[in-house]
C-alpha positions as CSV (number, residue, x, y, z in Angstrom):
1,X,16.9,-52.7,1.7
2,X,18.7,-55.9,2.3
3,X,22.4,-56.2,1.3
4,X,23.2,-59.6,-0.1
5,X,26.4,-61.7,-0.4
6,X,28.0,-62.1,-3.8
7,X,29.0,-65.7,-3.3
8,X,27.2,-67.9,-5.7
9,X,25.0,-70.6,-4.2
10,X,25.2,-73.7,-6.2
11,X,21.8,-75.4,-5.7
12,X,21.2,-79.1,-5.6
13,X,19.6,-80.0,-9.0
14,X,16.7,-82.4,-8.0
15,X,13.6,-83.8,-9.5
16,X,10.0,-82.6,-9.3
17,X,9.2,-79.6,-7.2
18,X,12.9,-79.1,-6.3
19,X,13.8,-78.6,-10.0
20,X,11.2,-75.9,-10.3
21,X,12.5,-74.2,-7.1
22,X,16.0,-74.3,-8.7
23,X,14.8,-72.8,-11.9
24,X,12.9,-70.0,-10.1
25,X,16.0,-69.4,-7.9
26,X,18.4,-68.9,-10.8
27,X,18.5,-65.2,-11.0
28,X,21.3,-62.6,-10.6
29,X,23.6,-62.5,-7.6
30,X,24.0,-59.2,-5.7
31,X,26.8,-57.1,-4.4
32,X,29.0,-58.2,-1.5
33,X,28.3,-56.7,1.9
34,X,31.4,-57.4,3.8
35,X,32.2,-54.2,5.7
36,X,33.0,-54.6,9.4
37,X,33.5,-52.1,12.1
38,X,35.1,-52.3,15.5
39,X,33.2,-51.3,18.6
40,X,34.0,-51.5,22.3
41,X,31.8,-53.4,24.8
42,X,32.8,-54.0,28.4
43,X,36.3,-52.6,27.7
44,X,36.9,-55.2,24.9
45,X,37.0,-54.6,21.2
46,X,34.3,-56.5,19.2
47,X,33.8,-56.9,15.5
48,X,30.5,-55.5,14.3
49,X,29.2,-57.4,11.3
50,X,27.5,-55.2,8.7
51,X,23.8,-55.3,8.0
52,X,22.6,-57.8,5.4
53,X,22.9,-61.4,4.3
54,X,26.2,-63.2,5.0
55,X,27.5,-66.6,3.9
56,X,29.5,-68.9,6.1
57,X,30.6,-72.5,6.6
58,X,31.6,-74.5,9.7
59,X,32.8,-78.0,10.4
60,X,30.5,-80.2,12.4
61,X,31.7,-83.8,13.1
62,X,34.0,-83.6,10.2
63,X,31.4,-82.4,7.7
64,X,31.5,-78.9,6.2
65,X,28.1,-77.3,6.8
66,X,26.8,-74.3,5.0
67,X,24.6,-71.5,6.4
68,X,23.5,-68.0,5.8
69,X,22.5,-65.4,8.3
70,X,20.8,-62.0,8.2
71,X,22.0,-59.1,10.5
72,X,19.5,-56.2,10.9
73,X,20.5,-52.6,10.9
74,X,21.0,-50.7,14.2
75,X,22.0,-53.9,15.9
76,X,25.1,-52.4,17.8
77,X,25.4,-52.6,21.6
78,X,22.5,-54.9,22.2
79,X,21.9,-58.6,22.4
80,X,19.7,-59.9,19.5
81,X,17.2,-62.7,19.6
82,X,18.0,-65.6,17.3
83,X,15.6,-67.2,14.8
84,X,16.8,-70.4,13.1
85,X,14.8,-71.3,10.0
86,X,15.1,-75.0,8.8
87,X,14.1,-75.5,5.1
88,X,12.0,-78.3,3.6
89,X,13.3,-81.4,2.0
90,X,15.3,-80.8,-1.2
91,X,15.3,-77.0,-1.0
92,X,18.2,-74.8,-2.0
93,X,19.7,-71.6,-0.5
94,X,18.8,-69.3,-3.4
95,X,15.1,-70.1,-3.0
96,X,15.3,-70.0,0.8
97,X,16.7,-66.5,0.7
98,X,14.3,-65.3,-2.0
99,X,17.1,-64.4,-4.4
100,X,15.4,-65.8,-7.5
101,X,12.6,-64.7,-9.8
102,X,9.9,-65.2,-7.2
103,X,10.0,-64.5,-3.4
104,X,9.7,-67.2,-0.8
105,X,7.8,-67.2,2.5
106,X,11.1,-68.1,4.2
107,X,12.7,-64.9,3.0
108,X,10.1,-62.8,4.7
109,X,11.8,-63.5,8.0
110,X,14.4,-61.0,7.0
111,X,11.9,-58.2,6.6
112,X,10.5,-59.0,10.1
113,X,14.0,-59.2,11.5
114,X,14.9,-55.8,10.1
115,X,11.9,-54.1,11.6
116,X,12.0,-56.0,15.0
117,X,15.8,-56.3,15.4
118,X,16.7,-60.0,15.5
119,X,19.1,-62.4,13.7
120,X,17.8,-64.9,11.2
121,X,20.0,-68.0,10.5
122,X,19.4,-70.2,7.5
123,X,21.3,-73.5,7.7
124,X,21.4,-75.9,4.7
125,X,20.7,-79.5,5.2
126,X,23.1,-82.3,4.3
127,X,22.6,-84.7,1.4
128,X,22.2,-88.3,2.2
129,X,24.0,-91.0,0.2
130,X,22.5,-91.9,-3.2
131,X,22.2,-90.3,-6.6
132,X,18.8,-88.9,-5.9
133,X,19.8,-87.4,-2.5
134,X,18.7,-83.9,-1.6
135,X,19.5,-81.4,1.2
136,X,17.6,-82.8,4.2
137,X,17.6,-83.1,8.0
138,X,18.1,-86.0,10.3
139,X,14.8,-85.6,12.1
140,X,13.0,-88.1,14.5
141,X,11.4,-90.2,11.8
142,X,13.0,-93.7,12.0
143,X,11.3,-94.7,8.8
144,X,11.9,-91.7,6.6
145,X,13.9,-92.6,3.4
146,X,16.9,-90.5,2.4
147,X,17.3,-88.6,5.6
148,X,21.0,-88.0,6.2
149,X,22.8,-89.8,9.1
150,X,24.6,-86.6,10.3
151,X,24.2,-85.1,13.8
152,X,21.9,-82.1,12.9
153,X,21.3,-81.4,16.6
154,X,25.0,-80.7,17.0
155,X,24.8,-78.4,13.9
156,X,22.0,-76.4,15.5
157,X,23.8,-76.2,18.8
158,X,27.0,-75.0,17.1
159,X,25.0,-72.4,15.1
160,X,23.6,-71.0,18.4
161,X,27.1,-70.8,19.8
162,X,28.4,-69.1,16.7
163,X,25.7,-66.4,16.8
164,X,26.2,-65.8,20.5
165,X,30.0,-65.6,20.3
166,X,30.2,-63.7,17.0
167,X,27.0,-61.8,16.4
168,X,26.0,-60.8,19.9
169,X,23.0,-63.3,19.8
170,X,21.0,-63.7,23.0
171,X,21.2,-67.3,24.3
172,X,18.0,-66.9,26.3
173,X,16.0,-66.0,23.2
174,X,16.7,-68.8,20.7
175,X,13.7,-69.8,18.5
176,X,13.6,-72.6,15.9
177,X,11.1,-72.9,13.0
178,X,11.0,-74.9,9.8
179,X,8.9,-76.2,7.0
180,X,8.2,-79.9,6.3
181,X,11.4,-81.8,6.9
182,X,12.7,-78.6,8.6
183,X,9.6,-78.6,10.8
184,X,10.3,-82.2,11.8
185,X,13.8,-81.1,12.7
186,X,12.5,-78.2,14.7
187,X,10.6,-80.7,16.8
188,X,13.7,-82.8,17.2
189,X,15.5,-79.7,18.5
190,X,12.7,-79.1,20.9
191,X,12.9,-82.7,22.2
192,X,16.6,-82.9,22.5
193,X,17.5,-79.2,23.3
194,X,14.5,-78.3,25.5
195,X,16.6,-76.3,27.9
196,X,18.3,-74.4,25.2
197,X,15.4,-73.0,23.0
198,X,12.7,-70.6,24.1
199,X,10.1,-71.8,21.6
200,X,9.6,-73.7,18.3
201,X,7.2,-73.5,15.4
202,X,7.0,-76.4,12.9
203,X,5.0,-75.8,9.7
204,X,3.4,-78.7,7.8
205,X,5.2,-81.3,10.0
206,X,3.8,-84.0,12.3
207,X,5.2,-86.2,14.9
208,X,6.3,-89.6,13.6
209,X,4.7,-92.9,14.6
210,X,8.2,-94.5,14.6
211,X,9.9,-91.9,16.8
212,X,13.6,-92.4,17.5
213,X,13.7,-89.4,19.8
214,X,12.8,-89.1,23.5
215,X,10.3,-86.6,24.8
216,X,11.6,-83.2,26.0
217,X,12.9,-83.0,29.5
218,X,11.0,-79.8,30.1
219,X,8.1,-77.9,28.4
220,X,8.8,-76.1,25.2
221,X,6.2,-73.5,23.9
222,X,5.2,-74.7,20.4
223,X,3.1,-73.2,17.6
224,X,2.1,-75.6,14.7
225,X,0.6,-74.9,11.3
226,X,-0.9,-77.6,9.1
227,X,-3.2,-77.7,6.1
228,X,-6.2,-80.0,6.3
229,X,-5.7,-80.9,2.6
230,X,-2.0,-81.7,2.8
231,X,-1.2,-84.2,0.1
232,X,2.3,-85.0,1.4
233,X,1.9,-85.1,5.2
234,X,-1.8,-86.1,5.7
235,X,-3.7,-84.0,8.3
236,X,-5.4,-87.2,9.6
237,X,-2.0,-89.0,9.8
238,X,-0.7,-92.0,8.0
239,X,1.9,-92.7,5.3
240,X,3.7,-89.6,4.0
241,X,4.2,-89.3,0.2
242,X,7.4,-90.6,-1.2
243,X,8.2,-93.1,1.5
244,X,9.0,-90.4,4.0
245,X,7.5,-92.3,7.0
246,X,4.3,-92.7,8.9
247,X,3.1,-89.7,11.0
248,X,0.5,-89.0,13.7
249,X,-2.5,-86.8,12.8
250,X,-2.3,-83.1,13.4
251,X,-4.6,-83.4,16.4
252,X,-2.6,-86.4,17.8
253,X,0.6,-84.3,17.4
254,X,-0.9,-81.3,19.2
255,X,-2.2,-83.6,22.0
256,X,1.2,-85.2,22.5
257,X,2.8,-81.8,22.9
258,X,0.0,-80.9,25.4
259,X,1.0,-83.9,27.4
260,X,4.7,-83.2,27.2
261,X,4.2,-79.6,28.2
262,X,1.9,-80.7,31.1
263,X,-1.1,-78.7,29.8
264,X,-3.7,-81.5,30.0
265,X,-5.7,-79.5,32.6
266,X,-5.6,-76.3,30.6
267,X,-8.9,-75.6,28.7
268,X,-8.7,-75.4,25.0
269,X,-9.8,-72.1,23.4
270,X,-10.6,-71.9,19.7
271,X,-10.9,-68.9,17.4
272,X,-11.1,-68.1,13.7
273,X,-8.4,-66.0,12.1
274,X,-9.7,-63.2,9.9
275,X,-10.3,-64.4,6.4
276,X,-8.4,-61.6,4.7
277,X,-8.2,-63.3,1.3
278,X,-11.6,-64.7,0.4
279,X,-10.3,-66.0,-3.0
280,X,-7.8,-68.5,-1.6
281,X,-10.4,-71.1,-0.6
282,X,-8.9,-71.4,2.8
283,X,-9.6,-70.3,6.4
284,X,-7.7,-70.8,9.6
285,X,-8.9,-72.1,13.0
286,X,-6.6,-71.6,15.9
287,X,-6.6,-74.0,18.9
288,X,-4.8,-72.7,22.1
289,X,-3.8,-74.5,25.3
290,X,-1.8,-72.3,27.8
291,X,-0.6,-72.7,31.3
292,X,2.4,-72.5,33.7
293,X,5.2,-71.7,33.6
294,X,4.5,-68.4,32.1
295,X,4.6,-68.6,28.3
296,X,4.0,-72.3,28.2
297,X,1.6,-73.0,25.3
298,X,0.6,-75.4,22.5
299,X,-1.0,-73.5,19.7
300,X,-2.3,-75.3,16.6
301,X,-3.3,-73.4,13.4
302,X,-5.6,-75.7,11.4
303,X,-5.3,-74.2,7.9
304,X,-8.5,-75.4,6.3
305,X,-8.4,-76.3,2.6
306,X,-4.6,-75.7,2.5
307,X,-1.9,-78.2,1.4
308,X,1.7,-78.7,2.1
309,X,2.4,-75.0,2.0
310,X,3.5,-72.1,4.1
311,X,0.8,-69.4,4.6
312,X,1.8,-66.1,3.1
313,X,0.3,-62.9,1.8
314,X,3.4,-61.6,0.2
315,X,5.0,-64.7,-1.3
316,X,2.1,-66.3,-3.2
317,X,3.0,-69.7,-4.8
318,X,2.5,-70.3,-8.5
319,X,-0.3,-72.5,-9.8
320,X,2.2,-75.1,-10.8
321,X,3.6,-75.4,-7.3
322,X,0.1,-75.4,-5.8
323,X,-0.9,-78.2,-8.1
324,X,1.9,-80.3,-6.7
325,X,1.8,-79.3,-3.0
326,X,-1.8,-78.2,-2.5
327,X,-3.6,-74.9,-2.0
328,X,-1.8,-72.0,-0.2
329,X,-3.5,-69.9,2.4
330,X,-3.0,-66.1,1.9
331,X,-4.7,-64.8,5.1
332,X,-1.6,-64.5,7.2
333,X,2.2,-64.0,6.8
334,X,3.8,-67.0,8.3
335,X,6.9,-65.2,9.6
336,X,4.8,-62.3,11.1
337,X,2.5,-64.8,12.9
338,X,5.3,-67.0,14.3
339,X,7.3,-64.0,15.4
340,X,4.4,-62.7,17.4
341,X,4.4,-66.1,19.2
342,X,8.2,-66.1,19.7
343,X,8.8,-62.5,20.7
344,X,7.4,-62.6,24.3
345,X,9.1,-65.9,25.2
346,X,12.5,-66.5,26.7
347,X,14.4,-69.1,28.7
């Protein structure tokens, strides 16, 4: 069972879907898990952080940044892989952690972490200026309205340093994933920190046409998931809803990463994922390009009939949310599938 921090997370009260996420997230807080033990490693005393969810802040370029992290049980005396999950535009920490009335697909990362033995880090985005601003990430879209101007690459790098220095994280096994705006940010991390991350997995996020970032300096294994009926980030590319910029199509995005990862000569293999839930009106086709160096890959999950949603079997979205964001696929568990991709890769 997870042990949760008692510190109240004050969500950003926003409009539309964000308001609904806030309402669903307003449930009870749980008991504090703050016990620490001292252990010895290499002749030096180290503080062992207790199992469960912990809350923390750090200062990055003069801004106070908030994040939560999950420590699995039986984590003593071994280095732990690090998974960083970047939330979507306008989300709040209570919903991200699944502490409200309904669970969230992002919270399922903690269940996988407990079983597999890795750290999960949940940073919170920064609000841009303006009365309608929401927690967001400064990704590579030059034309995305309301993205903050902060250095989020520096934030991610500082988070990695924190987990390595304080939580015995393994610097060679750092993985970044994210949904929507968070997926865009995961790709920025891959482009600008290609030598520091082992793999990335953006969900419902596409490369921008007006890209302010440079290509990665070396290949980064990447797994992408995108719904063919996405009403916010169109599968075929074009203008995103809400003035959030113009994007390439899902195929163009995958092909760009194939080029950057130097996999043009690798044959494409396709397969269908088992249709475990026949009532969700959605199926998944997987397109795979793999090559050298070992582990280098571009894998695209085309989630047919699905919208701007994270696939999940355990965290099924309400009809109200699906009406706003599109259909949700229930054939796979996003966290489980992405971890299977991450787990065999290292720097």
